[in-house]
C-alpha positions in Angstrom: 96.6 2.2 123.2 96.4 5.6 121.4 93.9 6.8 124.0 96.4 6.2 126.9 99.2 8.0 125.0 96.9 11.0 124.5 95.9 11.0 128.2 99.6 10.8 129.2 100.5 13.6 126.8 97.7 15.8 128.3 98.6 14.9 131.9 101.9 16.8 131.6 100.6 19.9 129.9 101.7 22.9 132.0 100.2 25.6 129.8 103.4 27.7 129.6 102.6 29.0 126.2 98.8 29.3 126.2 95.8 30.2 128.4 95.0 27.8 131.2 91.6 26.3 130.7 89.0 26.7 133.5 89.1 22.9 134.2 92.8 23.0 135.0 92.9 25.9 137.4 93.5 25.5 141.1 92.4 27.6 144.1 94.4 30.6 145.3 94.8 29.2 148.9 96.9 26.3 147.8 99.1 28.6 145.6 99.3 31.1 148.5 100.5 28.4 150.9 103.2 27.2 148.6 104.4 30.8 147.9 104.2 31.7 151.5 106.4 28.7 152.5 109.0 29.8 150.0 109.3 33.1 151.7 110.8 31.4 154.8 113.4 29.4 153.0 116.9 29.0 154.4 118.7 31.5 152.1 116.2 34.1 153.0 116.7 33.5 156.7 120.5 33.7 156.3 120.2 36.9 154.3 118.0 38.3 157.0 120.5 37.5 159.7 123.3 39.2 157.8 121.3 42.3 157.1 120.1 42.5 160.7 123.6 42.3 162.0 124.8 45.0 159.5 122.0 47.5 160.0 121.0 46.9 163.6 117.5 46.1 164.8 115.6 49.3 164.1 116.9 49.9 160.5 116.7 46.3 159.6 113.1 46.1 160.8 112.2 49.0 158.6 114.1 47.6 155.6 112.3 44.2 155.9 109.0 45.9 156.4 109.4 48.1 153.3 110.8 45.2 151.2 108.0 42.9 152.3 105.4 45.5 151.3 107.0 46.1 147.9 107.2 42.3 147.3 103.6 41.8 148.4 102.4 44.5 146.0 104.4 43.0 143.1 103.0 39.6 143.9 99.4 40.9 144.2 99.7 42.7 140.9 101.1 39.6 139.2 98.3 37.5 140.7 95.6 39.8 139.5 97.0 39.9 136.0 97.4 36.1 136.0 93.8 35.6 137.3 92.3 38.0 134.7 94.3 36.7 131.7 94.7 33.0 132.7 98.3 33.2 131.5 101.0 31.1 133.2 103.2 33.1 135.6 106.3 32.4 133.5 104.8 34.5 130.7 104.1 37.4 132.9 
């Protein structure tokens, strides 16, 4: 009985305050797919429509391109730091 309680306790460990052990890590592709799908959420699309209407096609295209590049750079840096330190993204 104590063994099942210990297993249950460890099943929900999300490593928010400590390093993630190698056995609990997942591949970058699955994380990338989840993060990529979040980029196309409904609020983002609605905001894009509003900005596009306000700035016009050319200026909004450049604004989205520059914003996307900045966001990609920040995400890449956070990913590199997280991969090197094995620290949960909440602590970064």
